[in-house]
C-alpha positions as CSV (number, residue, x, y, z in Angstrom):
1,M,0.0,0.0,0.0
2,E,2.8,2.4,0.8
3,I,4.4,2.0,-2.6
4,A,1.0,2.4,-4.4
5,R,0.2,5.4,-2.2
6,T,3.6,7.0,-3.1
7,C,3.0,6.4,-6.8
8,F,-0.5,8.0,-6.6
9,L,0.8,11.0,-4.6
10,E,3.9,11.6,-6.7
11,Q,2.4,11.0,-10.2
12,G,-1.3,11.6,-9.7
13,P,-4.3,9.4,-10.2
14,A,-3.7,9.1,-14.0
15,I,-0.7,6.9,-13.3
16,S,-0.8,3.6,-15.1
17,T,-1.6,0.5,-13.0
18,T,1.3,-1.1,-14.9
19,V,3.7,1.4,-13.4
20,I,2.3,0.7,-9.9
21,A,2.4,-3.1,-10.4
22,E,6.0,-2.9,-11.5
23,A,6.9,-0.7,-8.5
24,V,5.2,-3.1,-6.2
25,G,6.8,-6.1,-7.9
26,L,3.6,-7.7,-9.1
27,S,2.0,-8.2,-12.5
28,Q,-0.8,-5.9,-13.4
29,G,-3.1,-9.0,-13.4
30,A,-2.1,-9.8,-9.8
31,L,-2.9,-6.2,-8.8
32,F,-6.3,-6.4,-10.4
33,K,-7.0,-9.8,-8.9
34,R,-6.3,-8.4,-5.5
35,F,-8.2,-5.1,-5.9
36,G,-10.6,-5.5,-8.8
37,S,-10.1,-2.0,-10.2
38,K,-7.8,0.9,-10.2
39,R,-10.4,2.8,-8.2
40,A,-10.4,0.2,-5.5
41,L,-6.6,0.2,-5.4
42,M,-6.7,4.0,-5.1
43,L,-9.2,4.0,-2.2
44,A,-7.2,1.3,-0.4
45,A,-3.9,3.2,-0.8
46,L,-5.2,6.7,-0.2
47,L,-8.0,6.6,2.4
48,P,-6.3,7.6,5.6
49,D,-6.5,5.2,8.6
50,M,-8.8,7.0,11.0
51,R,-8.3,4.4,13.8
52,P,-5.4,6.1,15.6
53,L,-7.3,9.4,15.7
54,M,-10.5,7.8,16.9
55,A,-8.6,5.9,19.6
56,A,-7.1,9.1,20.9
57,F,-10.6,10.6,21.1
58,E,-12.0,7.5,22.8
59,R,-9.2,7.4,25.5
60,G,-10.3,10.5,27.2
61,P,-10.8,12.8,28.8
62,D,-8.7,11.7,31.8
63,E,-7.5,13.3,35.0
64,R,-4.7,15.4,33.4
65,P,-5.2,19.2,33.0
66,L,-7.6,20.2,30.2
67,E,-4.9,22.1,28.3
68,A,-2.6,19.0,28.2
69,Q,-5.4,16.9,26.9
70,L,-6.5,19.4,24.3
71,L,-2.9,19.7,23.2
72,E,-2.6,16.0,22.7
73,L,-5.8,16.0,20.7
74,A,-4.6,18.9,18.6
75,H,-1.3,17.0,17.9
76,E,-3.2,13.9,16.9
77,I,-5.5,15.9,14.6
78,G,-2.5,17.7,13.1
79,A,-0.7,14.5,12.4
80,H,-3.8,13.2,10.7
81,S,-4.2,16.4,8.6
82,R,-0.6,16.0,7.3
83,Q,-1.6,12.7,5.8
84,L,-5.1,13.6,4.9
85,F,-4.7,16.6,2.6
86,P,-2.4,15.1,0.0
87,R,-4.4,11.9,-0.1
88,M,-7.8,13.7,-0.4
89,T,-6.3,16.0,-3.1
90,A,-5.3,12.9,-5.1
91,L,-8.7,11.3,-4.6
92,K,-10.5,14.5,-5.7
93,A,-8.3,14.7,-8.8
94,A,-9.6,11.2,-9.6
95,G,-13.2,12.3,-9.1
96,I,-13.6,10.5,-5.8
97,T,-15.1,13.1,-3.4
98,V,-17.4,13.3,-0.4
99,D,-19.7,15.6,-2.3
100,K,-20.4,12.9,-4.8
101,G,-21.8,10.6,-2.1
102,E,-18.7,8.5,-1.7
103,E,-19.5,6.7,1.5
104,Q,-16.1,5.1,1.8
105,V,-14.7,8.7,2.1
106,R,-17.6,10.2,4.1
107,T,-18.2,7.5,6.7
108,P,-14.7,7.6,8.4
109,I,-14.8,11.4,8.6
110,L,-18.2,11.4,10.2
111,A,-17.2,8.6,12.6
112,T,-14.1,10.6,13.6
113,L,-16.2,13.7,14.3
114,K,-18.7,11.6,16.3
115,A,-15.8,10.2,18.5
116,L,-14.5,13.8,19.1
117,E,-18.1,14.9,19.9
118,A,-18.3,12.1,22.5
119,W,-15.0,13.3,24.0
120,F,-16.4,16.8,24.5
121,E,-19.6,15.4,25.9
122,R,-17.7,13.3,28.4
123,A,-15.5,16.4,29.3
124,Q,-18.7,18.4,29.9
125,Q,-20.2,15.5,32.1
126,R,-17.0,15.4,34.1
127,G,-17.0,19.1,34.7
128,L,-13.8,19.8,32.7
129,V,-15.5,21.8,30.0
130,Q,-18.3,24.4,30.4
131,P,-21.5,23.6,28.4
132,L,-20.9,26.6,26.2
133,G,-22.2,24.8,23.1
134,S,-23.2,21.4,21.9
135,P,-20.4,18.8,22.0
136,G,-20.9,18.4,18.3
137,D,-20.3,22.1,17.6
138,L,-17.2,22.0,19.9
139,A,-15.9,19.0,18.0
140,V,-16.4,20.6,14.6
141,A,-14.8,23.9,15.7
142,F,-11.8,22.2,17.3
143,F,-11.3,19.7,14.5
144,G,-11.9,22.4,11.9
145,A,-9.4,24.8,13.4
146,I,-6.5,22.2,13.3
147,H,-7.5,21.0,9.9
148,T,-7.7,24.5,8.5
149,K,-4.2,25.2,9.8
150,G,-3.0,21.9,8.4
151,F,-4.7,22.6,5.0
152,V,-3.1,26.1,4.8
153,S,0.3,24.6,5.8
154,H,-0.2,21.9,3.1
155,L,-1.0,24.5,0.4
156,A,1.8,26.9,1.5
157,G,4.4,24.2,2.1
158,T,5.2,25.4,5.6
159,E,7.0,23.4,8.2
160,R,5.5,21.1,10.8
161,G,6.6,23.3,13.6
162,D,4.2,25.9,12.4
163,L,1.3,23.4,13.1
164,Q,2.8,22.4,16.4
165,S,3.0,26.0,17.6
166,F,-0.5,26.6,16.5
167,A,-1.7,23.4,18.4
168,Q,-0.1,24.8,21.6
169,D,-1.7,28.1,21.2
170,L,-5.1,26.6,20.3
171,A,-5.0,24.2,23.3
172,A,-4.2,27.1,25.7
173,I,-6.9,29.4,24.3
174,W,-9.5,26.6,24.4
175,A,-8.5,25.5,27.9
176,R,-8.9,29.0,29.2
177,G,-12.2,29.5,27.4
178,L,-13.8,26.2,28.2
179,A,-12.5,25.2,31.6
180,C,-15.1,25.1,34.3
181,Q,-14.5,27.2,37.5
182,G,-12.1,25.3,39.7
183,A,-11.2,22.7,37.0
184,Q,-7.5,22.3,36.1
185,R,-6.6,24.0,32.9
């Protein structure tokens, strides 16, 4: 998958499956036997693995200060966005997009947002986060802020440190704004 992913990302979705098969060390027939179509191979190679991100959301919140937890989440989302944007750009170039009802693309994104929403709901229930908005809105706003920064960094070609610094600032701002009276920030 890593070799196929690299081929798609470096040469675009128009790359020949023959080139990919040669790079992988298989025949084109073996590649099609395994995946059935170039589209299926592209989805398998380019759809990001959402499980680590979802696992981070499902682990908490815990007893640590809110700011530390938000920073951890921001770093997880940032790492995710670094892999997401190039891959989604390649899928979009191939005509595989969320707006065209591609459930294989949409479902993991929605499940990830649901897991972050549940994190914020648990944080509200535990008195870590004020009920300033719905957990779903908080999830979209937090996730969106990191992804927007990641997207801009991807387009501008800026360094990772830029996203890390942003994550620290965002976690501090959110912790100050959301923390309940008496709760650790």
